[in-house]
BAZABA-27591 format. One record per residue: residue in one letter; x, y, z of N, C-alpha, C, CB in turn. Coordinates in steps of 0.02 Angstrom, whole numbers, padded with zeros to 5 digits, always signed. Each point is the difference from the previous one (the first is absolute). Glycine has a CB too. Example, Ala and Ser with C-alpha at 12.3 -4.5 7.8 and 13.67 -1.06 7.14 Angstrom:
2
A+00660-00284+00390-00045+00059+00000+00045+00060+00000-00095-00059+00062/S+00077+00112-00098+00042+00059+00003-00039+00055+00037+00059-00032-00108/
END
This chain:
312
N+00042-00060+00000-00042+00060+00000+00043+00062+00000-00090-00062+00060/G+00055+00120-00062+00038+00063-00005+00043+00013+00061-00090+00044-00070/Q+00063-00061+00130+00039+00013+00061+00061-00044+00003-00105+00032+00061/G+00097-00095-00083+00058-00046+00000+00054+00023-00047-00075-00094+00028/D+00052+00118-00088+00049+00027-00047+00038+00060+00029-00072-00040-00094/F+00034+00081+00131+00031+00060+00030+00056-00020+00048-00110+00062-00010/F+00095-00110+00055+00051-00021+00048+00059-00035-00034-00090-00013+00086/M+00075-00023-00141+00053-00033-00037+00047+00052-00031-00076-00098-00023/R+00043+00150-00006+00042+00053-00030+00042+00036+00053-00086+00015-00090/E+00056-00005+00150+00037+00031+00055+00060-00042+00021-00106+00053+00040/K+00096-00118-00038+00053-00045+00020+00057+00001-00051-00083-00073+00059/I+00063+00072-00123+00051+00002-00053+00038+00066+00001-00071-00076-00070/Q+00033+00131+00082+00031+00066+00002+00051+00005+00057-00104+00049-00048/R+00087-00079+00106+00047+00002+00057+00064-00038-00017-00097+00007+00080/K+00089-00063-00115+00060-00038-00020+00042+00040-00048-00063-00108+00016/I+00029+00141-00063+00036+00043-00048+00037+00056+00036-00084-00027-00088/D+00048+00057+00137+00032+00055+00039+00062-00024+00037-00112+00054+00013/K+00107-00114+00016+00057-00028+00037+00059-00013-00047-00079-00053+00082/L+00062+00025-00142+00052-00013-00049+00033+00065-00024-00061-00103-00036/L+00019+00153+00025+00027+00065-00021+00044+00031+00055-00100+00017-00072/S+00078-00024+00135+00039+00027+00056+00068-00035+00003-00105+00026+00063/L+00103-00093-00071+00062-00038+00002+00046+00020-00058-00060-00095+00055/L+00030+00105-00114+00038+00020-00058+00032+00069+00010-00076-00069-00073/I+00037+00114+00102+00026+00068+00014+00059-00003+00048-00114+00047-00019/I+00108-00090+00070+00055-00006+00049+00062-00026-00034-00082-00021+00092/V+00072-00032-00134+00057-00030-00034+00035+00050-00047-00057-00112+00007/L+00015+00151-00041+00027+00047-00049+00030+00063+00032-00083-00043-00080/F+00051+00068+00132+00019+00066+00026+00047+00000+00060-00109+00036-00042/V+00116-00092+00077+00048-00002+00055+00071+00014-00024-00074-00083+00060/P+00097+00049-00114+00067+00018-00026+00006+00073-00019+00011-00116-00041/L-00066+00143+00011+00001+00071-00018+00005+00044+00062-00067-00026-00102/F+00031+00007+00154+00002+00038+00063+00071-00001+00029-00121-00028+00022/I+00151-00031-00023+00069-00006+00025+00047+00045-00040-00023-00119+00037/L+00013+00119-00103+00042+00042-00042-00009+00074+00016-00006-00086-00090/I-00057+00106+00100-00014+00070+00017+00033+00020+00065-00109-00009-00061/V+00103-00036+00111+00031+00014+00065+00076+00006-00008-00093-00062+00059/S+00121+00017-00099+00073+00001-00011+00021+00066-00033+00000-00125-00011/R-00040+00146-00040+00017+00063-00034-00008+00059+00047-00037-00049-00108/R-00012+00045+00152-00010+00055+00048+00060+00005+00047-00124-00015-00008/V+00149-00043+00030+00059+00000+00044+00059+00031-00036-00042-00103+00059/Q+00050+00083-00123+00055+00028-00039-00007+00076-00008+00012-00109-00060/L-00075+00131+00049-00013+00072-00006+00016+00036+00064-00088-00024-00084/E+00068-00006+00141+00015+00032+00064+00075+00003+00012-00109-00042+00045/E+00144-00012-00066+00073+00001+00007+00030+00056-00042+00000-00124+00021/L-00028+00132-00081+00026+00053-00043-00013+00069+00031-00019-00073-00099/L-00042+00082+00125-00018+00065+00030+00043+00016+00060-00116-00015-00041/Y+00136-00038+00078+00039+00012+00060+00074-00012-00011-00098-00033+00067/G+00116+00024-00130+00071-00003-00016+00033-00067+00011+00003+00116+00027/T-00040-00170-00016+00030-00065+00014+00006-00043-00061-00046+00007+00114/A+00022+00016-00171+00008-00036-00063+00036+00045-00048-00103-00069+00019/S+00132+00039-00068+00037+00039-00049-00046+00044-00041+00085-00089-00006/V-00061+00150-00007-00037+00043-00047+00012-00027-00070+00010+00101+00077/M-00051-00079-00123+00008-00024-00069+00067+00025-00027-00125-00001-00018/A+00163-00045-00009+00066+00018-00025-00005+00021-00073+00054-00080+00080/E+00002+00106-00105+00001+00021-00069-00006-00061-00045+00070+00100+00030/E-00087-00088-00091-00012-00054-00048+00063-00043-00005-00083+00070-00064/G+00074-00136+00066+00056-00046-00007+00031-00019+00066+00021+00049-00110/V-00042-00020+00165+00027-00017+00066-00057-00025+00044+00091+00087-00012/S-00081-00145+00042-00052-00031+00040-00008+00037+00067+00023-00110-00054/D-00082+00103+00083-00011+00029+00066+00049-00027+00051-00121+00014-00028/E+00133-00079+00024+00046-00032+00047+00070+00029-00005-00068-00105-00007/E+00090+00117-00054+00066+00028-00011+00004+00072+00026+00015-00074-00100/T-00067+00113+00086-00002+00069+00025+00003+00001+00076-00067+00035-00101/E+00029-00080+00131-00001-00003+00073+00068-00019+00028-00121-00032-00005/Q+00156-00013-00031+00066-00020+00022+00049+00059-00002-00023-00117-00041/I+00020+00156-00013+00045+00057-00006-00016+00052+00053+00010-00020-00123/I-00074+00030+00138-00019+00045+00054+00033-00022+00065-00110+00026-00057/G+00106-00091+00071+00030-00027+00062+00075+00008+00002-00092-00081+00005/I+00125+00074-00063+00072+00009-00003+00019+00073+00013+00008-00094-00082/V-00043+00139+00049+00013+00072+00009-00013+00020+00073-00029+00022-00121/A-00025-00048+00150-00016+00016+00070+00055-00022+00047-00121-00012-00027/K+00156-00041+00010+00055-00024+00042+00064+00040-00011-00050-00114-00004/E+00057+00143-00056+00063+00031-00019+00004+00075+00013+00009-00088-00084/I-00067+00122+00088+00002+00073+00008-00059+00023+00041+00060+00012-00109/N-00050+00042+00146-00053+00028+00042-00050+00038-00043+00079+00008+00097/T-00143-00015-00081-00051+00035-00039+00002+00076+00010-00071-00101+00008/S+00108+00124+00040+00007+00072+00011+00052+00031-00047-00032-00016+00119/A+00067-00026-00157+00050+00025-00048-00035+00039-00055+00076-00097+00026/S-00038+00138-00061-00027+00038-00056-00024-00047-00055+00077+00096+00027/R-00129-00074-00063-00031-00044-00050+00050-00023-00053-00107+00059+00020/E+00150-00014-00045+00047-00019-00052+00051-00051+00025-00015+00113-00052/A+00033-00109+00116+00045-00049+00029-00034-00068+00004+00058+00090+00066/I-00122-00090-00049-00039-00062+00003-00008-00030-00070-00061+00042+00103/L+00048+00001-00152-00006-00024-00069+00065-00034-00023-00084+00092-00024/A+00140-00062+00041+00064-00031-00017+00007-00068+00033+00052+00114-00011/Q-00075-00119+00074+00004-00064+00036-00047-00052-00032+00030+00062+00106/C-00087-00039-00133-00046-00046-00034+00034-00032-00060-00098+00069+00037/V+00135-00029-00076+00036-00026-00058+00054-00049+00022-00023+00106-00063/I+00058-00089+00117+00052-00045+00026-00030-00066+00023+00067+00100+00036/A-00123-00096+00000-00033-00061+00024-00022-00044-00057-00039+00063+00101/R+00008-00033-00152-00023-00040-00058+00059-00031-00037-00101+00076-00011/T+00154-00037+00002+00059-00026-00035+00029-00060+00036+00024+00115-00043/N-00015-00110+00108+00029-00055+00038-00046-00060+00004+00064+00084+00066/L-00130-00072-00064-00048-00055+00001+00002-00039-00066-00074+00065+00079/Y+00071-00029-00135+00000-00033-00065+00067-00036-00012-00080+00087-00044/D+00134-00056+00066+00066-00031-00009+00004-00065+00040+00052+00113-00018/A-00077-00112+00080+00001-00060+00042-00042-00056-00032+00016+00072+00102/R-00073-00054-00129-00042-00050-00032+00035-00030-00061-00102+00060+00040/M+00133-00018-00079+00033-00023-00061+00058-00048+00017-00032+00107-00058/R+00069-00090+00112+00058-00040+00018-00016-00057+00048+00068+00101-00018/G-00130-00103+00042-00019-00054+00045+00031+00004+00068-00015-00069-00099/I+00026+00130+00123+00030+00009+00067-00053+00029+00047+00116+00018-00050/E-00097-00010+00113-00048+00025+00050-00024+00070-00019+00056-00069+00088/E-00121+00078-00084-00029+00065-00017+00007+00049+00058-00081-00057-00077/P+00079+00122+00062+00004+00050+00054-00054-00011+00052+00049+00082-00082/K-00032-00069+00144-00048-00008+00055-00055+00052-00006+00090-00047+00074/A-00151+00025-00058-00058+00045-00002-00038-00005+00065-00008-00011-00125/L-00019+00068+00148-00043-00001+00059-00068-00030-00018+00060+00101+00047/R-00086-00143-00002-00067-00026-00009-00050+00053+00022+00040-00118+00019/T-00104+00108-00037-00052+00048+00017-00004+00011+00075-00064-00034-00101/D+00068-00021+00140-00005+00007+00073+00060+00038+00028-00065-00106+00005/E+00123+00098-00037+00060+00037+00023-00007+00074-00016+00071-00103-00017/M-00100+00119-00041-00011+00071-00017-00051+00031+00048+00028-00025-00121/K-00080-00013+00139-00050+00025+00047+00033+00015+00068-00090-00066-00060/E+00133+00021+00081+00034+00010+00064+00048+00059-00003-00009-00122+00023/L+00042+00130-00080+00048+00055-00009-00035+00067-00002+00075-00077-00062/W-00130+00082+00026-00033+00064-00013-00060+00015+00044+00039-00012-00115/G-00066-00039+00147-00057+00012+00044-00059+00031-00036+00079+00013+00094/D-00104+00042-00067-00059+00034-00028+00014+00030-00069-00037+00024+00116/D+00100-00016-00134+00017+00029-00065+00008-00054-00054+00057+00093+00060/F-00075-00155-00044+00010-00055-00047-00032+00014-00068+00005-00078+00097/K-00070+00092-00097-00036+00008-00063+00030+00056-00042-00105-00041+00056/E+00119+00098-00024+00028+00057-00036+00069-00016-00029-00064+00076+00076/N+00107-00107-00035+00067-00016-00023+00000-00053-00055+00043+00030+00113/Y-00085-00080-00105-00004-00053-00049-00022+00028-00068-00026-00084+00091/E-00026+00124-00090-00025+00028-00063+00052+00047-00031-00117-00009+00043/Y+00154+00044-00001+00052+00045-00026+00055-00039-00035-00025+00081+00093/L+00048-00135-00062+00052-00041-00032-00027-00034-00062+00054-00019+00112/A-00117-00002-00110-00031-00031-00060+00000+00049-00058-00072-00072+00074/E+00057+00135-00059+00000+00051-00052+00070+00012-00027-00100+00054+00054/C+00149-00056-00010+00070+00009-00022+00022-00057-00044+00025+00063+00105/V-00043-00124-00086+00018-00059-00041-00032+00006-00069+00009-00071+00103/R-00073+00090-00106-00035+00008-00064+00032+00055-00042-00107-00040+00053/S+00129+00093-00020+00028+00058-00036+00064-00016-00037-00052+00073+00086/T+00088-00124-00063+00062-00019-00034-00012-00055-00051+00064+00032+00102/G-00127-00048-00114-00016-00050-00051+00038-00064+00010-00023+00092-00079/Q+00054-00117+00026+00042-00059+00005+00074+00018-00011-00096-00071-00041/Q+00114+00131+00063+00068+00024-00011+00051-00038+00042-00046+00112-00027/V+00101-00128-00005+00057-00033+00034+00064+00032-00026-00064-00110+00013/L+00119+00092+00017+00066+00024-00021+00036-00057-00036+00006+00083+00097/L+00019-00068-00157+00033-00051-00041+00070+00022-00020-00112-00036-00043/W+00156-00013+00035+00066+00012-00029+00010-00050-00056+00047+00044+00111/E-00042-00019-00171+00006-00042-00059-00056-00052-00003+00124+00017+00002/G-00185+00006+00015-00058-00043-00005-00012-00046+00059+00016+00006-00119/E+00029-00006+00168-00006-00044+00058-00014+00043+00063+00078-00085-00053/Y-00114+00055+00101-00013+00035+00062+00066+00015+00036-00113-00055+00009/I+00118+00115+00018+00060+00017+00038-00007-00024+00072+00020+00101-00074/Y+00036-00099+00110-00003-00010+00072-00016+00069+00029+00085-00098+00001/A-00149+00109+00013-00023+00066+00023+00012+00006+00076-00088+00004-00092/A+00152+00006+00108+00020+00004+00071-00022+00067+00030+00098-00076-00024/Y-00110+00075+00089-00016+00061+00036+00021-00009+00073-00098+00025-00078/H+00104+00030+00113+00018-00001+00070-00029+00063+00033+00106-00068-00022/A-00104+00072+00087-00032+00055+00036+00042+00065-00005-00052-00083+00078/V+00115+00079-00059+00043+00059+00002+00071-00020-00022-00069+00051+00094/S+00098-00014-00140+00068-00015-00022+00050+00031+00049-00038-00005-00121/A+00101-00009+00109+00054+00030+00041+00024+00065-00031+00034-00114+00038/G-00077+00146-00078+00019+00062-00033+00006-00010-00075+00059+00036+00102/S-00056-00098-00124+00002-00019-00070-00022-00072-00007+00094+00082-00023/T-00128-00097-00031-00016-00070-00012+00062-00035-00027-00122+00028-00023/R+00118-00093+00013+00059-00039-00017-00001-00025-00072+00007-00034+00120/A+00052+00023-00147+00006-00032-00065+00008-00075+00011+00054+00104-00052/M-00100-00143+00024+00002-00072+00010+00065-00031-00025-00124-00002-00011/S+00153+00031-00041+00061-00028-00029+00059+00002+00048-00041+00036-00111/E+00039+00009+00161+00055+00004+00047-00001-00058+00050-00001+00124-00013/L-00058-00150+00028-00005-00056+00046+00000-00066-00038-00064+00071+00081/Y+00027-00073-00136-00004-00061-00041+00017+00018-00072-00088-00050+00077/P+00153+00049-00095+00021+00019-00068-00032-00042-00055+00107+00037+00050/E-00125-00099-00033-00028-00044-00051-00074+00014-00014+00082-00086+00036/A-00115+00124+00008-00071+00015-00008-00010+00052-00056-00020-00027+00122/V-00026+00011-00168-00014+00047-00055-00059+00043+00020+00045-00082-00087/M-00032+00133+00127-00051+00045+00024+00024+00072-00005-00044-00089+00078/P+00056+00112-00139+00028+00067-00009-00048+00055+00023+00066-00044-00095/Y-00128+00028+00105-00050+00049+00022+00005+00013+00075-00075-00036-00092/L+00114-00005+00129+00010+00012+00072+00067+00035+00008-00069-00103+00033/Q+00066+00169-00034+00060+00041+00004+00001+00041+00064+00002+00006-00125/A+00055+00023+00139+00006+00046+00057-00034+00066-00018+00109-00054+00037/K-00161+00070+00001-00038+00062-00012-00002+00040+00065-00071-00056-00090/G+00087+00120+00084+00003+00043+00059-00067+00007+00036+00092+00061-00056/C-00089-00069+00122-00059+00009+00043+00022+00039+00062-00055-00109-00042/E+00083+00168+00030+00032+00037+00054-00046+00014+00059+00073+00052-00086/Q-00137-00040+00072-00046+00018+00054-00018-00060+00044-00045+00089-00073/D+00064-00149+00053-00011-00058+00043+00040+00006+00065-00021-00071-00102/A+00074+00111+00100+00044+00007+00058-00035+00033+00059+00096+00006-00077/V-00153+00026+00065-00037+00032+00055-00066-00037+00013+00052+00111-00030/A-00059-00171+00001-00061-00039+00011+00000-00028+00071-00006-00030-00122/E-00053+00016+00147-00008-00023+00070+00039-00064+00014-00112+00052+00001/N+00113-00099-00048+00032-00065+00011+00069-00005-00032-00113-00050+00005/Y+00144+00107-00019+00064-00001-00035+00056-00030+00041-00037+00100-00062/L+00043-00082+00125+00057-00019+00042-00022-00045+00057+00058+00107-00029/S-00022-00162+00039-00012-00045+00057+00066-00016+00033-00102-00049-00056/V+00102+00046+00122+00060-00018+00038-00017-00060+00045+00043+00121-00002/L-00006-00175-00007-00011-00061+00037+00062-00017+00042-00079-00042-00089/Y+00067+00018+00150+00055-00020+00044-00007-00074+00016+00008+00116+00049/W+00049-00152-00051+00000-00071+00016+00052-00014+00054-00036-00028-00118/E+00017-00015+00163+00051-00027+00045+00046-00045-00042-00078+00004+00103/P+00144-00001-00094+00046-00039-00042-00019-00074-00003+00089+00081+00029/E-00108-00110+00028-00017-00071+00002-00061-00015-00044+00048-00007+00116/E-00098+00050-00112-00061-00009-00039+00015+00010-00075-00070+00038+00098/F+00111+00011-00113+00020+00014-00069+00035-00060-00031+00010+00122+00027/L+00038-00151+00009+00037-00058-00025-00045-00061-00005+00105+00047+00050/K-00150-00055-00002-00046-00056-00002-00043+00003-00063-00002-00004+00126/R-00023+00063-00141-00042+00010-00059+00040-00014-00064-00070+00085+00063/C+00131-00062-00065+00043-00013-00058+00011-00074-00010+00056+00111+00018/K-00041-00147+00036+00014-00072-00005-00062-00040-00019+00090+00014+00085/E-00149+00009-00062-00062-00034-00017-00015+00006-00075-00043+00022+00115/N+00057+00037-00142-00016+00012-00070+00056-00018-00048-00075+00089+00038/F+00137-00091-00012+00057-00020-00041+00039-00054+00038+00007+00117-00054/P-00037-00176+00061+00030-00053+00042+00069-00023-00023-00116-00036+00025/E+00130+00045-00090+00065-00022-00025+00056+00050+00017-00059-00060-00093/S+00039+00117+00122+00048+00051+00017+00037-00018+00065-00071+00086-00058/T+00133-00063+00062+00040-00011+00061+00006+00065+00040+00065-00090-00058/V-00113+00136+00049+00003+00064+00033+00001-00008+00076-00059+00052-00097/S+00103-00016+00129+00007-00006+00073+00001+00068+00035+00062-00106-00018/A-00064+00161-00022+00001+00068+00029-00035+00047-00048+00108-00023+00063/P-00143+00074-00038-00034+00048-00044+00046+00032-00052-00078+00022+00093/A+00142-00014-00075+00048+00031-00045+00012-00042-00062+00054+00055+00098/E-00073-00118-00097+00010-00045-00057-00058+00005-00050+00064-00078+00074/V-00113+00120-00059-00054+00014-00048+00019+00065-00034-00091-00060+00069/V+00110+00056-00133+00032+00057-00034-00037+00016-00065+00111-00032+00050/I-00124+00096-00061-00028+00024-00063+00057+00010-00049-00098+00057+00059/E+00093-00087-00118+00054+00003-00050-00016+00047-00058+00030-00115+00032/R-00093+00121-00051-00014+00040-00059-00071+00027+00002+00082-00068-00066/R-00092+00128+00037-00066+00031-00005-00013+00020-00073+00008+00042+00120/D-00072-00033-00136-00015+00025-00067-00002+00076+00003-00066-00104-00029/T+00053+00136-00028+00003+00073-00003-00054+00034+00042+00047-00012-00114/A-00100-00026+00132-00052+00028+00042+00014-00010+00074-00081-00021-00091/G+00138-00012+00107+00020-00009+00070-00022-00066+00031-00006+00121+00009/Y-00028-00163-00047-00023-00065+00026+00057-00050-00001-00118+00024-00039/V+00121-00067+00089+00053-00051+00005-00012-00054-00052+00014+00023+00122/T+00038-00035-00162-00005-00052-00052+00043-00061+00016-00024+00089-00083/A+00073-00081+00127+00044-00057+00018+00026+00008+00071+00033-00014-00121/M-00033-00041+00158+00026+00002+00068+00022-00070+00020-00076+00096+00029/K+00110-00099+00027+00025-00063+00027-00027-00009+00070+00105+00007-00070/I-00131-00066+00084-00019-00020+00068+00049-00056+00018-00125+00032-00013/G+00179-00013+00045+00054-00048+00012+00029-00021-00066-00055-00040+00105/T+00048-00024-00121+00027-00026-00063-00051-00002-00056+00079-00067+00067/V-00140+00087-00053-00055-00006-00049-00012+00067-00035-00052-00091+00070/S+00045+00088-00135-00016+00060-00039-00075+00003-00013+00114-00003-00055/C-00142+00062+00055-00071+00009-00017-00011+00072-00022-00035-00091+00082/D-00023+00104-00112-00016+00069-00019-00040+00033+00056+00002-00030-00123/G-00012+00095+00117-00034+00037+00052-00073-00019+00009+00077+00092-00023/E-00110-00111-00033-00071-00019+00004-00009-00063+00042-00020+00054-00112/K+00064-00102+00102-00004-00062+00039+00012+00013+00073+00039-00066-00099/F+00010+00109+00115+00014+00018+00070-00058+00038+00030+00124+00003-00025/R-00152+00042-00014-00057+00039+00023-00058-00045+00020+00035+00094-00073/E-00051-00143+00030-00056-00046+00014+00015-00043+00061-00029-00001-00122/A+00091-00022+00127+00019-00043+00056-00004+00036+00066+00075-00062-00077/M-00057+00126+00078+00003+00038+00062-00063+00042+00012+00124+00003-00011/G-00171-00004-00037-00061+00039+00008+00010+00075-00002-00043-00093+00067/L+00088+00116-00111+00015+00071-00005-00050+00035-00047+00122-00024+00022/P-00137+00087-00011-00046+00036-00044+00027+00009-00071-00043+00058+00100/S+00109-00057-00107+00031+00014-00065+00069-00030-00002-00066+00106-00010/S+00091-00118-00051+00069-00025-00007+00049+00058-00010-00044-00107-00049/C+00020+00168+00057+00045+00058+00002+00014+00012+00074-00047+00053-00109/F+00102-00081+00134+00013+00003+00072+00074+00007+00015-00102-00069+00020/A+00116+00089+00041+00069+00005+00025+00001-00032+00070+00024+00107-00067/M+00031-00140+00083+00006-00034+00065+00059+00026+00040-00053-00102-00050/A+00046+00101+00115+00055+00021+00044-00012-00028+00070+00019+00105-00068/E+00034-00116+00105-00005-00021+00070+00007+00062+00043+00047-00117-00024/I-00099+00133+00062-00001+00060+00041-00026-00017+00070-00017+00073-00103/D+00054-00054+00153-00019-00011+00070-00020-00072+00013-00039+00118+00005/G+00079-00164-00033-00010-00071+00013-00058-00031-00038+00046+00021+00111/K-00075+00015-00159-00054-00027-00040+00014+00009-00075-00081+00026+00094/V+00046-00067-00133+00006+00006-00073-00055+00047-00023+00050-00117-00012/R-00030+00173-00020-00048+00048-00025-00005-00005-00076+00024+00077+00098/I-00085-00083-00123-00011-00001-00072-00047+00057-00017+00016-00126-00006/V+00007+00170-00037-00039+00058-00023-00021-00014-00072+00061+00081+00077/T-00126-00080-00090-00025-00012-00068-00032+00063-00028-00018-00122+00028/K+00021+00126-00094-00033+00055-00037-00050-00030-00049+00103+00075+00012/G-00162-00046-00013-00052-00024-00045-00041-00057+00030+00072+00034-00095/L-00124-00053+00059-00044-00054+00021-00017-00041-00061-00048+00069+00096/G+00075-00130-00098-00010-00044-00057+00064-00012-00038-00116+00042-00009/H+00111-00079-00046+00060-00021-00037+00030+00054-00044-00046-00113+00001/G+00009+00167-00015+00028+00056-00037-00005-00004-00076+00075+00012+00094/F-00104-00066-00121-00006-00006-00073-00068+00027-00024+00076-00101+00003/G-00075+00130-00062-00063+00021-00031-00029+00063+00030-00021-00117-00025/L-00044+00117+00034-00036+00060+00022+00005+00010+00075-00078-00015-00095/S+00096+00075+00115-00002+00021+00070-00070+00029+00012+00126+00023+00006/Q-00164-00054+00037-00068+00024+00012-00001+00069+00030-00037-00117+00016/N+00087+00133+00025+00002+00067+00030+00011+00053-00054+00044-00050+00107/T+00004+00038-00152+00012+00049-00053-00058+00002-00050+00123-00019+00013/A-00154-00039-00026-00058-00001-00044-00056+00043+00028+00031-00115-00038/E-00040+00113+00103-00051+00041+00033+00017+00074-00007-00023-00093+00081/L+00087+00111-00072+00020+00069-00007-00008+00024-00072+00081-00015+00094/M-00066-00027-00142-00009+00017-00070-00074+00011-00016+00103-00066-00029/A-00145+00023+00057-00073+00008-00011-00025+00066+00028-00013-00125+00004/K+00038+00144+00054-00020+00063+00031+00025+00060-00040+00000-00056+00112/E+00053+00046-00150+00026+00053-00043-00037+00005-00066+00112-00016+00053/G-00160-00029-00063-00040+00002-00061+00020-00050-00054-00018+00117+00026/K+00066-00161-00010+00021-00050-00049-00054-00054-00007+00121+00022+00027/S-00131-00046-00088-00048-00053-00013+00031-00068+00017-00055+00070-00090/Y+00013-00121+00095+00028-00066+00014+00043-00024-00059-00100-00026+00072/E+00084+00047-00133+00042-00018-00057+00070+00030+00008-00103-00006-00074/E+00106+00069+00096+00065+00032+00010+00038-00032+00057-00047+00107-00044/I+00012-00126+00096+00032-00032+00058+00032-00067-00022-00082+00055+00079/L+00043-00095-00116+00025-00064-00022+00059+00008-00049-00115-00049+00016/A+00110+00099-00060+00053+00012-00048+00065+00020+00035-00085+00034-00085/Y+00079+00001+00141+00060+00021+00037+00035-00060+00032-00054+00112+00022/F+00015-00154+00010+00030-00055+00038+00016-00062-00042-00062+00042+00097/F+00031-00048-00155+00013-00058-00044+00017+00026-00070-00079-00074+00068/P+00134+00111-00075+00017+00030-00064+00008-00052-00055+00057+00093+00061/G-00088-00079-00118+00004-00046-00056-00055-00052-00003+00121+00018+00003/A-00155-00029+00054-00054-00049+00001-00061+00030-00036+00043-00050+00110/E-00080+00008-00143-00059+00022-00038-00063-00010+00042+00057-00029-00109/L-00096+00082+00115-00066-00004+00033-00050-00017-00054+00032+00084+00092/A-00059-00145-00090-00042-00023-00054-00055-00046+00027+00096+00010-00081/V-00145-00025+00038-00052-00048+00017+00032-00069+00002-00091+00071-00053/A+00072-00110+00103+00029-00067+00009-00012-00044-00061-00016+00011+00123/P+00065-00052-00141-00011-00048-00054-00058-00045+00017+00122+00003-00030/E-00155-00030-00021-00060-00040+00011+00014-00061+00043-00045+00040-00109/E+00102-00072+00098+00019-00058+00040+00035+00025+00063+00012-00074-00102/K-00047+00067+00158+00029+00025+00063-00011-00050+00055-00020+00116-00035/
END
């Protein structure tokens, strides 16, 4: 009868509704998950925890990595042109490391940048992202190959010529360049005192083959034109100033030693190895109105500032 047909149609309709509901769940749950995921990514972008869109040909992940490298290598309070120069250096060294299959430059993680910058995280991150984008895919090349884009915090008054320490190295772009104003930088001069026993212990730990028995047996033999130690003797062992600097934890390999009042005194000039770009002088050049291109040209004479080769 009519009433029976009505209830039958209602029953069928309920089954259809249930099937449709199930179908909607099956179809739209993945979409919902995707929407939530995209929203999280959007929130990360708005709050600076995801990479900003990079220039064409560069992945977000790569841009983010370069931001992390630059954040580790230079303070965000530096002048913009000095930061732009550091962006090119970071990209050059990253691409070179990838090409040669060696360890890539260290980069700060997002959580480390948050801890470093605190409430200024979003502003600083976006600022560095903009600086990275502004330099496009620029790198420094010598005869079509990535250069060793060396840098340090403060020179000893001049940067160093790589050929004076390593004559076999083909790095003509690493020359001695005057940085006279580095001599008044905050971290230019350091004075360290060692008890003779502790000094000798440290020498023997790092140069175990040495027969050194007195501080006077640690002798500087040669320096380069910038004043950095290039050759010395620890007892019977020969080494260069950079190796001694690393072993003893010195700020620079531009140093002088003397025994004064029963202690070993080491006076160092500069901060870092002294090759390539001096960040302190780069900052001063930027404040004088020099562009990052001019800064890089000064510290890496002869190197070409160009778009990175496609294979990187």
